[in-house]
DSSP file (Angstrom, degrees, kcal/mol; ACC not computed):
  #  RESIDUE AA STRUCTURE BP1 BP2  ACC     N-H-->O    O-->H-N    N-H-->O    O-->H-N    TCO  KAPPA ALPHA  PHI   PSI    X-CA   Y-CA   Z-CA
    1    1 A M              0   0    0      0, 0.0     2,-0.4     0, 0.0     0, 0.0   0.000 360.0 360.0 360.0 129.9  263.4  293.3  224.2
    2    2 A L        -     0   0    0      2,-0.0     2,-0.4     0, 0.0     0, 0.0  -0.767 360.0-160.5 -93.3 139.5  261.8  290.0  225.2
    3    3 A T        -     0   0    0     -2,-0.4     2,-0.4     2,-0.0     0, 0.0  -0.951  11.8-136.9-116.2 134.6  260.4  287.8  222.5
    4    4 A A        -     0   0    0     -2,-0.4     2,-0.6     2,-0.0    -2,-0.0  -0.789  12.4-141.8 -94.5 137.2  258.0  285.1  223.1
    5    5 A K        -     0   0    0     -2,-0.4     2,-0.4     0, 0.0    -2,-0.0  -0.876  13.2-154.9-101.0 117.2  258.5  281.7  221.3
    6    6 A I        -     0   0    0     -2,-0.6     5,-0.0     1,-0.0    -2,-0.0  -0.831  19.5-121.7 -93.2 127.8  255.2  280.1  220.1
    7    7 A G     >  -     0   0    0     -2,-0.4     4,-1.5     1,-0.1     3,-0.5  -0.281  18.2-120.5 -65.4 155.8  255.3  276.3  219.7
    8    8 A S  H  > S+     0   0    0      1,-0.2     4,-3.1     2,-0.2     5,-0.2   0.828 111.6  61.3 -62.1 -37.0  254.5  274.9  216.3
    9    9 A E  H  > S+     0   0    0      1,-0.2     4,-2.2     2,-0.2    -1,-0.2   0.826 103.1  50.7 -68.8 -28.4  251.6  273.0  217.7
   10   10 A F  H  > S+     0   0    0     -3,-0.5     4,-3.3     2,-0.2     5,-0.2   0.925 111.1  50.1 -70.2 -42.2  249.8  276.3  218.8
   11   11 A L  H  X S+     0   0    0     -4,-1.5     4,-2.8     1,-0.2    -2,-0.2   0.927 112.7  44.9 -59.9 -42.1  250.4  277.7  215.3
   12   12 A L  H  X S+     0   0    0     -4,-3.1     4,-2.4     2,-0.2    -1,-0.2   0.936 117.6  45.4 -71.6 -39.4  248.9  274.5  213.6
   13   13 A F  H  X S+     0   0    0     -4,-2.2     4,-3.0    -5,-0.2     5,-0.2   0.955 114.7  47.7 -64.0 -46.9  245.9  274.5  216.1
   14   14 A G  H  X S+     0   0    0     -4,-3.3     4,-3.0     1,-0.2    -1,-0.2   0.932 113.5  47.9 -57.9 -46.3  245.4  278.3  215.7
   15   15 A G  H  X S+     0   0    0     -4,-2.8     4,-2.7    -5,-0.2     5,-0.2   0.942 112.0  50.1 -60.9 -46.9  245.5  277.9  211.9
   16   16 A A  H  X S+     0   0    0     -4,-2.4     4,-2.2     2,-0.2    -1,-0.2   0.864 111.0  49.0 -52.2 -46.4  243.0  275.0  212.0
   17   17 A A  H  X S+     0   0    0     -4,-3.0     4,-3.1    -5,-0.2     5,-0.3   0.966 112.6  47.4 -70.5 -49.0  240.7  276.9  214.1
   18   18 A L  H  X S+     0   0    0     -4,-3.0     4,-1.9     1,-0.2    -2,-0.2   0.872 111.5  50.5 -54.7 -39.5  240.9  280.0  211.8
   19   19 A L  H  X S+     0   0    0     -4,-2.7     4,-2.2     2,-0.2    -1,-0.2   0.858 112.9  47.5 -70.8 -36.0  240.3  277.8  208.8
   20   20 A S  H  X S+     0   0    0     -4,-2.2     4,-2.4    -5,-0.2    -2,-0.2   0.908 111.0  49.2 -70.3 -40.7  237.3  276.2  210.4
   21   21 A L  H  X S+     0   0    0     -4,-3.1     4,-1.9     2,-0.2    -2,-0.2   0.885 111.3  50.8 -65.0 -35.9  235.8  279.4  211.5
   22   22 A L  H  X S+     0   0    0     -4,-1.9     4,-3.0    -5,-0.3     5,-0.3   0.917 113.0  47.3 -59.2 -48.9  236.3  280.7  207.8
   23   23 A A  H  X S+     0   0    0     -4,-2.2     4,-2.2     1,-0.2     5,-0.3   0.874 111.0  49.3 -65.8 -35.1  234.6  277.6  206.5
   24   24 A F  H  X>S+     0   0    0     -4,-2.4     5,-2.3     2,-0.2     4,-1.8   0.893 113.3  49.1 -70.1 -36.8  231.7  277.9  208.9
   25   25 A T  I  <>S+     0   0    0     -4,-1.9     5,-2.3     3,-0.2    -2,-0.2   0.966 119.4  34.7 -63.5 -57.3  231.3  281.6  207.9
   26   26 A V  I  <5S+     0   0    0     -4,-3.0    -2,-0.2     1,-0.2    -3,-0.2   0.870 125.6  38.8 -77.1 -34.5  231.4  281.1  204.2
   27   27 A L  I  <5S+     0   0    0     -4,-2.2    -1,-0.2    -5,-0.3    -3,-0.2   0.728 133.9  11.4 -85.9 -23.7  229.5  277.7  204.0
   28   28 A I  I  X5S+     0   0    0     -4,-1.8     4,-2.0    -5,-0.3    -3,-0.2   0.702 123.9  45.5-125.0 -49.0  226.8  278.1  206.7
   29   29 A L  I  ><S+     0   0    0     -5,-2.3     4,-1.9     1,-0.2     5,-0.2   0.919 111.4  48.4 -63.9 -47.4  226.5  281.7  208.0
   30   30 A V  H  ><S+     0   0    0     -5,-2.3     4,-2.3     1,-0.2    -1,-0.2   0.910 112.7  45.7 -65.9 -45.9  226.5  283.6  204.9
   31   31 A P  H  > S+     0   0    0      0, 0.0     4,-1.0     0, 0.0    -1,-0.2   0.918 112.9  52.3 -64.9 -37.9  223.9  281.5  203.1
   32   32 A A  H  < S+     0   0    0     -4,-2.0     4,-0.2     1,-0.2    -2,-0.2   0.848 112.5  44.3 -68.5 -29.4  221.7  281.5  206.1
   33   33 A L  H >< S+     0   0    0     -4,-1.9     3,-1.0    -5,-0.2    -1,-0.2   0.877 111.9  52.5 -72.6 -37.7  221.8  285.2  206.5
   34   34 A S  H 3< S+     0   0    0     -4,-2.3    -2,-0.2     1,-0.3    -1,-0.2   0.640  96.7  68.9 -74.5 -13.6  221.3  285.8  202.8
   35   35 A S  T 3< S+     0   0    0     -4,-1.0     2,-0.3    -5,-0.2    -1,-0.3   0.654  98.2  57.1 -79.6 -12.4  218.2  283.5  202.8
   36   36 A Y    <   -     0   0    0     -3,-1.0     6,-0.0    -4,-0.2     0, 0.0  -0.892  57.1-164.8-124.3 151.8  216.1  286.1  204.8
   37   37 A G        +     0   0    0     -2,-0.3     2,-0.1     5,-0.0    -1,-0.1   0.775  64.5  76.2-104.6 -40.3  215.2  289.7  204.3
   38   38 A R  S  > S-     0   0    0      1,-0.1     4,-1.9     2,-0.0     5,-0.2  -0.464  79.1-122.7 -79.5 152.9  213.9  291.0  207.7
   39   39 A G  H  > S+     0   0    0      1,-0.2     4,-2.3     2,-0.2     5,-0.2   0.845 108.8  49.2 -60.1 -35.5  216.2  291.9  210.4
   40   40 A W  H  > S+     0   0    0      2,-0.2     4,-1.7     1,-0.2    -1,-0.2   0.781 109.1  54.7 -75.0 -24.4  214.8  289.6  213.0
   41   41 A E  H  > S+     0   0    0      2,-0.2     4,-2.3    -3,-0.2    -1,-0.2   0.869 109.3  47.2 -71.4 -37.7  214.9  286.8  210.6
   42   42 A K  H  X S+     0   0    0     -4,-1.9     4,-3.1     2,-0.2     5,-0.3   0.932 112.4  50.1 -66.2 -45.6  218.6  287.3  210.0
   43   43 A L  H  X S+     0   0    0     -4,-2.3     4,-2.5     1,-0.2    -2,-0.2   0.895 111.5  47.8 -60.3 -40.4  219.3  287.6  213.7
   44   44 A T  H  X S+     0   0    0     -4,-1.7     4,-2.9     2,-0.2    -1,-0.2   0.910 111.7  50.0 -71.4 -39.6  217.4  284.4  214.4
   45   45 A A  H  X S+     0   0    0     -4,-2.3     4,-2.0     2,-0.2    -2,-0.2   0.945 112.1  48.6 -64.1 -45.2  219.3  282.6  211.5
   46   46 A A  H  X S+     0   0    0     -4,-3.1     4,-2.4     2,-0.2     5,-0.3   0.932 110.6  51.3 -62.6 -45.4  222.6  283.8  212.9
   47   47 A F  H  X S+     0   0    0     -4,-2.5     4,-2.5    -5,-0.3    -1,-0.2   0.972 112.6  45.5 -52.7 -53.7  221.7  282.6  216.5
   48   48 A L  H  X S+     0   0    0     -4,-2.9     4,-2.0     1,-0.2    -1,-0.2   0.847 110.6  51.9 -67.2 -28.8  220.8  279.3  215.3
   49   49 A S  H  X S+     0   0    0     -4,-2.0     4,-1.9     2,-0.2    -1,-0.2   0.843 112.7  46.5 -66.9 -37.4  223.9  278.9  213.1
   50   50 A F  H  X S+     0   0    0     -4,-2.4     4,-2.9     2,-0.2    -2,-0.2   0.846 107.7  57.7 -70.6 -36.8  226.0  279.9  216.1
   51   51 A F  H  X S+     0   0    0     -4,-2.5     4,-2.4    -5,-0.3    -2,-0.2   0.894 107.3  48.0 -61.7 -41.1  224.0  277.5  218.3
   52   52 A V  H  X S+     0   0    0     -4,-2.0     4,-2.7     2,-0.2     5,-0.2   0.928 110.6  51.6 -70.8 -39.5  225.0  274.6  215.8
   53   53 A L  H  X S+     0   0    0     -4,-1.9     4,-2.7     1,-0.2    -2,-0.2   0.950 109.1  48.6 -62.3 -40.9  228.6  275.6  215.9
   54   54 A A  H  X S+     0   0    0     -4,-2.9     4,-2.5     1,-0.2    -1,-0.2   0.928 111.8  51.4 -63.8 -36.8  228.7  275.6  219.6
   55   55 A A  H  X S+     0   0    0     -4,-2.4     4,-2.5     2,-0.2    -2,-0.2   0.924 111.9  46.5 -58.2 -47.2  227.0  272.2  219.5
   56   56 A L  H  X S+     0   0    0     -4,-2.7     4,-2.0     1,-0.2    -2,-0.2   0.883 110.9  51.2 -62.0 -41.9  229.6  270.9  217.1
   57   57 A V  H  X S+     0   0    0     -4,-2.7     4,-2.3    -5,-0.2    -1,-0.2   0.906 109.8  50.8 -59.7 -46.1  232.4  272.4  219.1
   58   58 A A  H  X S+     0   0    0     -4,-2.5     4,-2.4     1,-0.2     5,-0.2   0.902 108.4  51.9 -66.1 -38.7  231.1  270.7  222.3
   59   59 A I  H  X S+     0   0    0     -4,-2.5     4,-2.3     1,-0.2    -1,-0.2   0.913 109.4  49.1 -56.5 -43.1  230.9  267.4  220.5
   60   60 A G  H  X S+     0   0    0     -4,-2.0     4,-2.0     1,-0.2    -2,-0.2   0.889 112.7  48.0 -64.3 -42.1  234.4  267.6  219.4
   61   61 A V  H  X S+     0   0    0     -4,-2.3     4,-1.9     2,-0.2    -1,-0.2   0.878 110.4  51.7 -61.5 -42.4  235.6  268.5  222.9
   62   62 A A  H  X S+     0   0    0     -4,-2.4     4,-2.1     1,-0.2    -2,-0.2   0.842 110.0  48.3 -68.8 -39.8  233.6  265.7  224.4
   63   63 A A  H  X S+     0   0    0     -4,-2.3     4,-2.3    -5,-0.2    -1,-0.2   0.876 109.9  53.2 -76.5 -28.2  235.2  263.2  222.0
   64   64 A G  H  X S+     0   0    0     -4,-2.0     4,-2.5     1,-0.2    -2,-0.2   0.912 110.1  47.3 -62.1 -42.3  238.7  264.6  222.7
   65   65 A I  H  X S+     0   0    0     -4,-1.9     4,-2.2     2,-0.2    -2,-0.2   0.866 111.2  50.4 -67.3 -37.8  238.1  264.1  226.4
   66   66 A V  H  X S+     0   0    0     -4,-2.1     4,-2.5     2,-0.2    -2,-0.2   0.930 114.2  46.2 -61.7 -52.4  236.8  260.5  225.8
   67   67 A I  H  < S+     0   0    0     -4,-2.3     7,-0.2     1,-0.2    -2,-0.2   0.923 114.4  45.4 -57.1 -49.5  239.9  259.7  223.7
   68   68 A V  H >< S+     0   0    0     -4,-2.5     3,-1.1     1,-0.2    -1,-0.2   0.879 113.8  52.0 -66.2 -41.8  242.4  261.2  226.1
   69   69 A Y  H 3< S+     0   0    0     -4,-2.2     3,-0.3     1,-0.3    -1,-0.2   0.920 121.1  31.3 -49.8 -52.6  240.6  259.5  229.0
   70   70 A N  T >X S+     0   0    0     -4,-2.5     4,-2.4     1,-0.2     3,-0.5  -0.187  76.8 133.1-102.2  33.7  240.8  256.2  227.4
   71   71 A W  H <>  +     0   0    0     -3,-1.1     4,-3.9     1,-0.2     5,-0.3   0.881  69.9  56.6 -63.9 -32.9  244.0  256.5  225.4
   72   72 A S  H 3> S+     0   0    0     -3,-0.3     4,-2.3     1,-0.2    -1,-0.2   0.914 112.4  43.3 -64.4 -35.1  245.4  253.1  226.5
   73   73 A D  H <> S+     0   0    0     -3,-0.5     4,-2.7     2,-0.2    -1,-0.2   0.934 115.5  49.1 -69.8 -47.7  242.2  251.3  225.1
   74   74 A V  H  X S+     0   0    0     -4,-2.4     4,-3.1    -7,-0.2     5,-0.2   0.946 110.4  49.4 -57.7 -55.0  242.3  253.5  222.0
   75   75 A D  H  X S+     0   0    0     -4,-3.9     4,-2.8     1,-0.2     5,-0.3   0.956 112.5  49.1 -52.0 -53.8  246.1  252.8  221.4
   76   76 A K  H  X S+     0   0    0     -4,-2.3     4,-2.7    -5,-0.3    -1,-0.2   0.929 110.2  50.7 -43.9 -53.0  245.4  249.0  221.8
   77   77 A F  H  X S+     0   0    0     -4,-2.7     4,-1.7     1,-0.2    -1,-0.2   0.917 110.3  49.5 -56.8 -44.9  242.5  249.2  219.3
   78   78 A L  H  X S+     0   0    0     -4,-3.1     4,-2.4     1,-0.2    -1,-0.2   0.921 110.3  50.5 -58.7 -43.3  244.6  251.1  216.7
   79   79 A K  H  X S+     0   0    0     -4,-2.8     4,-2.2    -5,-0.2    -1,-0.2   0.914 111.3  48.4 -61.4 -40.2  247.4  248.6  217.0
   80   80 A D  H  X S+     0   0    0     -4,-2.7     4,-1.4    -5,-0.3    -1,-0.2   0.810 111.2  49.0 -68.0 -30.6  245.0  245.8  216.5
   81   81 A V  H  X S+     0   0    0     -4,-1.7     4,-2.2     2,-0.2    -1,-0.2   0.802 110.3  52.0 -76.4 -35.3  243.4  247.4  213.6
   82   82 A G  H  X S+     0   0    0     -4,-2.4     4,-1.5     2,-0.2    -2,-0.2   0.838 109.6  49.5 -73.3 -33.8  246.8  248.0  212.0
   83   83 A E  H  X S+     0   0    0     -4,-2.2     4,-2.5     2,-0.2    -2,-0.2   0.892 110.5  51.6 -67.8 -36.8  247.8  244.3  212.5
   84   84 A L  H  X S+     0   0    0     -4,-1.4     4,-1.4     1,-0.2    -2,-0.2   0.931 113.4  42.2 -68.6 -42.6  244.5  243.3  210.8
   85   85 A F  H  <>S+     0   0    0     -4,-2.2     5,-3.0     1,-0.2     6,-0.8   0.824 112.3  55.3 -68.9 -32.8  245.1  245.6  207.8
   86   86 A G  H ><5S+     0   0    0     -4,-1.5     3,-1.2     4,-0.2    -2,-0.2   0.899 107.5  50.4 -67.9 -41.2  248.7  244.4  207.7
   87   87 A A  H 3<5S+     0   0    0     -4,-2.5    -2,-0.2     1,-0.3    -1,-0.2   0.842 108.7  50.8 -61.8 -32.5  247.4  240.8  207.5
   88   88 A W  T 3<5S-     0   0    0     -4,-1.4    -1,-0.3    -5,-0.1    -2,-0.2   0.366 117.4-115.9 -87.0   4.6  245.1  241.6  204.7
   89   89 A G  T < 5S+     0   0    0     -3,-1.2    -3,-0.2    -4,-0.1    -2,-0.1   0.730  85.1 115.7  72.4  23.1  248.1  243.2  202.9
   90   90 A I      <       0   0    0     -5,-3.0    -4,-0.2    -6,-0.1    -5,-0.1   0.855 360.0 360.0 -91.4 -39.7  246.5  246.8  203.0
   91   91 A G              0   0    0     -6,-0.8    -5,-0.2    -9,-0.2    -1,-0.1   0.451 360.0 360.0-112.1 360.0  249.0  248.6  205.2
């Protein structure tokens, strides 16, 4: 029998995605659905909630792409900030 080995980073990202989806459901979707009584109002609230979720995911993906594309500049910036905090005795 063949067994697939899943890397730890995939387990961590999968867990983070599951936790984020659970938080979205509990903190945003359930209150939005419970605020309305009619079926079409609940459907509209669910659609808008998922629209907001999609927008937030898109913003996160775009930020990730910008960071990966400009990693050399980001790395230099982080090193400069680290040196600055070290000079202040913070880090």
